[in-house]
C-alpha positions, 0 to 999 in steps of 0.5 A: 650312522647318518644324523637325523634331520628334523623339520617342522612348524613352530607358532608364534601366539600372543597378545598384540605388542607382545614381541612377537614380531621382534622374536621372529627377525631376531631368529631369522637374522633378517627384517621379515616382519615389521614392528612398531611400539603400536598394537596389532602392527601384524595383521598377517600371517607369515612364515619364518624359516630358520635351517641348519645343518641338522634342522628347519625350524618354520616359525609362524608369525601371527596376529596379536590375540585380542579381546573387545574390538567389533570392527570385522578386521578385528575378527579377521586377524583373530581368526588368522591366529587362530587358524595358524595353530592348526596343523603345526607341532610347537607353539610357543605362547608368548607373554612378558615379564609384567605377568599375566594379563586377561589377554595372555589367558585368551591366547592360552585358552586358544592354544590348547584347544589346538593340543600342541606341544607348547612352551612358555615364553617370558619376553622383555626380561632386560626389563625386570631390574630384578631378576629374581622377580622372575622365579615367582611369575615362572612358578605361578605360570606352571601351575596355569598349564604343563608347558614343556618349557618355560624359557625367559628371554629377550627378543630385542636383545637376544638373550637366551634366545639361543636356549630356545633354539636349542630346546625346539628341536627335540619337539620336531618330527623326522623330516626332510627340508620342507622349504629351499635351504636358503629361503627365509620366507613365504612372502614375496617383494610384493609384501615386503614392500606393502609391509615396509611402507604400513610400518613407516605409516605406524611408526610416523603416525598417531592416535587411531591414524595407523588403524584406520589405513591399509596399504594396497600395491597397484602396479609392481614391477622388478628388474634386476637394477630396479624395483617400481610400486605404485601404492594407494593408502586406504583410510576412512575418513576425509580428516585422516587422508590430510594428517597421512599427507601432512601440510605441503606433503612432508609427511607422506613424503617423509614415510615415502623416503624411510620406506624406500631407503629401507628397501634399497637395503633390502633388496640391493637396488634401486627403489621407486615408489609412487604413494597416493592416500585414498579414501574409503570409508569403513574399509575395515568393516568391508568384506571384499575390501578386507579380501581385496586387499589379502586380511581374508585367508581364502578357506 
């Protein structure tokens, strides 16, 4: 008998900075989702596609579900995360080995509304000195919801990620390929460039600056040997512009160099980036601006 092929969508849900993007990159085997130690690094819904001989798992990375912020962009990010759960076959709810936080509870509430198959992931187990600490967390978690599975893992070093990948196919429907077998993500080169630059800004800037900036590609060209992009980095205040550029332009050059080197490795061609920093007050509360830079998904 011919072995059944399965394919389906799997959302990764959780509070900010819980490790969702790190897990996705680990599963796909290539960096497609940016990461940093700062919460709310992920602002977009994107797909990561893993195809094997008998299964295609389409992972949906989502912005972190968070509480408290009144900025319009934060409402947009929460809506993006909620919309990503509609129509998926499995939701992976991720917490950390530190235990349940208020925002974890909020993410669980959101996940339960869709009535998807729900699997709990307990991330960052490599941070535990004593793995026996997991037992009471697993027991208390099992009483909170009838999870189909509870899987402790480490997205950063790969511990037990294979156990997750072995568990998932049984919950996916029989289906032909939904994407070409060599496709890794639904996002194109323009998106990868924009997000890579934003990651470098997140990693090199501090305090509130990363949350006050956005990256917009103005001109974009790709040939067999060269990728060229003209890029605007939007900030909300003149003071933020100065910090982002740095003394004698050093910070902006450092961001550009770091992004260019990573992108040349990713695309296997020369990369030329032209970066400008401009001020647009309160862009994070401007619906038109959020839509123009792709943060608001079209209905």
